[in-house]
C-alpha positions in Angstrom: 91.8 123.7 123.7 93.4 120.6 126.5 91.7 117.8 127.1 90.8 116.3 130.7 91.8 113.3 131.9 88.1 112.1 131.8 87.7 113.5 128.5 91.0 111.7 127.0 89.4 108.5 128.7 86.1 108.9 126.6 87.8 109.3 123.6 90.2 106.5 124.0 87.3 103.9 124.7 85.7 104.5 121.8 88.6 104.1 119.3 88.2 100.6 118.6 84.6 101.0 117.9 85.3 104.0 115.6 88.2 102.6 113.7 86.1 99.4 112.9 83.4 101.2 111.7 85.9 103.4 109.7 87.7 100.1 108.6 84.3 98.8 107.2 83.2 102.3 105.3 86.6 102.8 103.8 88.2 99.4 103.0 91.5 100.8 104.4 93.3 100.5 107.5 95.4 103.2 106.9 92.5 105.7 106.1 90.3 104.3 109.4 93.4 105.7 111.1 93.5 108.7 109.6 89.6 109.5 109.6 89.5 108.5 113.5 92.7 110.9 113.8 90.5 113.9 112.3 87.8 112.8 114.4 89.8 113.4 117.6 91.1 116.5 116.4 87.2 117.7 116.1 86.8 116.5 119.5 89.8 118.0 120.9 88.2 121.4 119.2 85.0 121.0 120.4 82.7 122.2 123.3 82.5 118.8 125.1 80.7 120.2 128.3 77.8 120.7 126.0 77.8 117.1 124.1 74.9 115.2 126.2 76.4 111.4 124.2 79.5 111.8 123.5 79.5 107.7 121.7 76.8 109.3 119.5 78.8 112.3 119.0 82.0 110.4 117.8 80.2 108.6 115.8 78.6 111.1 113.6 81.5 112.9 112.9 83.3 109.9 111.9 80.8 108.8 109.9 80.5 111.9 108.2 84.1 112.3 107.7 84.1 108.9 106.2 81.2 109.7 104.0 83.4 112.5 102.4 86.3 110.4 101.9 84.1 107.6 100.0 82.8 110.5 97.3 86.6 111.2 96.9 87.1 107.7 97.1 85.2 107.0 93.9 86.7 109.0 91.7 90.3 108.2 92.6 89.5 104.4 92.0 88.1 105.1 88.4 92.4 106.0 87.6 93.2 103.1 89.7 95.7 100.8 88.0 93.8 97.4 87.3 91.4 96.1 90.3 90.5 97.5 93.3 90.3 95.7 96.5 90.5 96.4 100.4 93.4 96.8 102.6 93.1 92.9 104.0 93.4 92.9 107.9 95.1 89.3 109.7 93.3 87.1 111.9 93.9 89.0 115.7 93.7 92.9 114.1 92.2 94.6 116.4 90.4 96.8 113.6 88.1 93.7 112.6 85.9 94.6 115.3 83.1 92.6 116.8 82.7 89.1 115.3 79.7 87.7 117.2 77.3 87.2 115.3 77.3 85.9 111.2 76.3 89.3 110.2 79.5 91.3 112.1 81.8 88.7 110.7 80.2 88.5 107.3 80.5 92.6 107.4 84.1 92.7 107.4 85.1 89.5 105.0 86.8 90.7 102.2 83.8 89.7 100.1 81.6 91.9 101.2 83.7 94.8 101.2 84.8 94.2 97.7 81.0 94.3 97.3 80.3 97.2 99.5 81.8 99.1 96.7 78.9 98.5 94.5 76.8 100.6 97.4 76.1 104.7 97.5 78.0 106.1 100.4 75.0 106.7 102.5 73.7 102.9 101.5 77.4 101.7 102.5 77.1 103.5 105.8 73.6 102.3 106.9 74.7 99.1 106.2 78.0 99.0 108.3 76.3 100.9 111.3 73.3 98.2 110.9 74.6 95.0 110.2 78.0 95.1 111.9 76.9 97.6 115.1 73.2 96.9 115.4 72.4 101.1 115.6 68.8 101.3 115.6 67.5 103.1 112.4 66.4 106.3 114.5 69.9 106.9 115.3 71.4 106.1 111.8 68.9 108.7 111.0 70.2 111.3 113.2 73.8 110.4 112.5 72.9 110.8 108.7 70.7 113.7 109.0 67.9 111.7 107.7 64.8 110.1 108.6 64.1 106.1 110.2 62.1 105.1 107.0 64.8 106.8 104.9 67.5 104.9 106.7 65.5 101.6 106.3 65.1 101.9 102.9 68.8 102.6 102.2 69.3 99.4 104.8 67.1 97.4 102.4 68.8 98.2 99.2 72.2 97.6 100.5 70.8 94.1 101.5 69.8 93.1 98.2 72.7 94.3 96.4 75.1 92.6 98.7 73.0 89.2 98.5 72.7 89.2 94.8 76.3 89.1 94.8 77.3 87.0 98.0 78.1 83.5 97.4 80.1 83.0 100.1 79.4 79.9 103.1 81.1 79.7 106.7 83.0 77.0 107.3 84.4 75.2 110.0 88.5 76.6 110.9 89.5 73.0 110.6 87.7 72.2 107.4 88.9 75.5 105.7 92.1 74.7 106.1 91.8 70.6 105.1 90.5 72.7 101.4 93.1 75.1 101.6 95.7 72.3 102.0 94.2 70.3 99.1 94.3 74.0 96.9 97.8 73.9 97.4 98.5 70.2 97.0 96.8 70.3 93.5 98.3 73.5 93.0 101.9 72.5 93.0 101.0 69.4 91.1 101.7 71.0 87.8 98.2 69.6 86.7 95.1 71.6 85.9 92.4 68.8 86.3 92.7 68.3 90.2 92.3 72.5 90.8 89.4 72.2 88.6 87.8 69.8 90.8 88.3 72.0 93.8 86.6 75.2 91.9 83.0 76.1 91.3 82.3 76.5 87.5 82.3 80.4 87.5 84.9 80.7 90.2 86.5 83.9 89.3 90.1 85.0 90.4 90.9 88.9 91.0 94.2 90.5 92.1 95.0 94.0 93.3 98.5 95.2 91.9 97.9 98.7 92.3 100.1 99.6 89.5 102.9 98.6 91.4 103.3 94.8 91.0 102.4 92.9 87.8 98.0 91.9 88.0 95.9 90.9 85.7 93.5 94.1 84.8 90.6 91.4 84.1 89.5 88.9 86.5 90.3 85.3 85.2 86.9 83.8 85.1 85.6 80.0 84.8 86.9 76.9 86.7 89.4 76.0 83.4 91.0 79.7 83.4 91.4 80.0 87.1 92.7 76.9 87.6 95.8 77.2 84.7 96.1 80.8 86.6 96.7 79.2 90.2 98.9 76.2 88.9 101.3 78.8 87.1 101.6 80.9 90.3 102.6 78.0 92.2 104.4 75.7 90.3 108.0 76.8 90.4 109.1 78.5 87.3 111.5 81.3 86.4 108.7 83.8 85.8 107.0 83.4 89.4 110.8 83.3 90.6 111.3 86.7 88.9 108.0 88.0 90.2 108.8 87.1 94.1 112.5 87.9 94.1 113.3 85.9 96.6 112.3 82.4 98.3 108.5 82.6 99.2 107.1 81.1 102.3 103.2 80.4 101.9 101.7 79.9 105.2 97.3 79.1 105.6 95.8 82.0 108.2 92.8 83.7 107.8 92.3 87.6 106.9 89.1 89.5 107.6 87.3 86.4 108.8 88.4 84.4 105.5 90.6 81.3 105.2 94.2 82.9 103.5 97.3 82.7 102.1 100.0 84.5 103.3 103.0 84.7 101.1 106.1 86.2 102.4 109.9 86.7 100.6 112.0 88.0 104.0 110.1 88.3 106.3 107.7 90.6 104.4 104.1 90.2 103.5 104.1 90.4 99.6 100.7 89.1 98.8 97.5 87.9 101.3 95.1 85.4 99.0 91.5 85.4 100.6 89.6 82.2 99.6 86.0 82.3 99.3 84.0 78.8 99.6 80.2 77.9 98.6 78.9 74.3 99.1 80.3 73.5 95.6 84.0 74.1 96.2 86.1 77.5 95.9 84.4 80.1 94.2 86.9 83.2 94.6 90.4 84.0 95.2 90.7 87.7 95.6 94.9 88.6 95.7 96.1 91.2 97.4 99.8 92.0 96.1 99.8 95.9 96.4 102.6 96.7 98.6 101.1 99.9 100.2 98.3 97.8 101.1 100.4 95.1 102.9 102.8 97.2 105.4 100.1 97.1 108.3 99.6 93.1 107.2 103.7 92.7 107.3 104.1 94.7 110.8 101.3 92.3 112.3 103.2 89.1 111.0 106.0 90.2 112.7 104.6 90.3 115.9 103.4 87.0 116.3 105.1 83.3 115.4 103.0 81.3 113.0 105.5 78.4 112.6 106.5 76.4 109.8 105.2 77.5 106.5 102.9 74.9 104.3 104.6 75.6 101.3 107.9 76.6 100.4 108.9 77.6 96.9 112.8 78.5 96.5 113.6 81.2 94.1 117.0 78.6 93.1 114.6 75.1 92.7 
């Protein structure tokens, strides 16, 4: 069915919000785009004149498409090679959605997206709709075809699971950059001790290579183990040069609202390392190196000027 101009305008006005919801629910920008496209196809086929509240209708359709995908994604991730991490979104990506409150910023952070993998699909949906988009429980109940009290219970359970696993502390942009610069200085010193001093005792390093790029199947745990691993990554050596496949440029940026290192070779993003902070130091490094999950980051990076890299690792050194 052909849509009228007004009906197209209604959908296009909703697209930024729909994409932001879908990304938080799925942890994948490409899957979020597909879910929004499927929502459009259902909008196109619907009897729109009978839809009283288009925004609510679109949100319900999108959310249920994402819930179906989450259920099948759980089965796929059981056979995923190594650790699974979300697809990172660099600063300025419109799919990050609203970031006015601490809750909104945290709901899209790399750390919380990873923690949301522990939630059931319905818990994740309630958490995203309530925490990031301030939907009242009555509206969420309508979207999920449940009761308002059930929605509240799902939300409390989700909040509890997220709180139990979260160690992040919000810090200012200038302070974050200073800590990241200190980290890079320590990581390239060739010594482990300066790195250990910057980490929490229970620091972890997790990498997602998707079976396409070498990445350890188990996380590195503990300050000393993480420090040794990071030193090996950022100190020029034959193994690192073979892995990089070219001269690497390392920039300080942000991804999903967290300070991040963006690693490029020949203009292509080959890694995004998100750092998680606590008052005691750096608590986690989450590294996305799966090339399938870095295509969007490469396109976005190429669209803007990021200045001189903070560090260059020359393959010929």
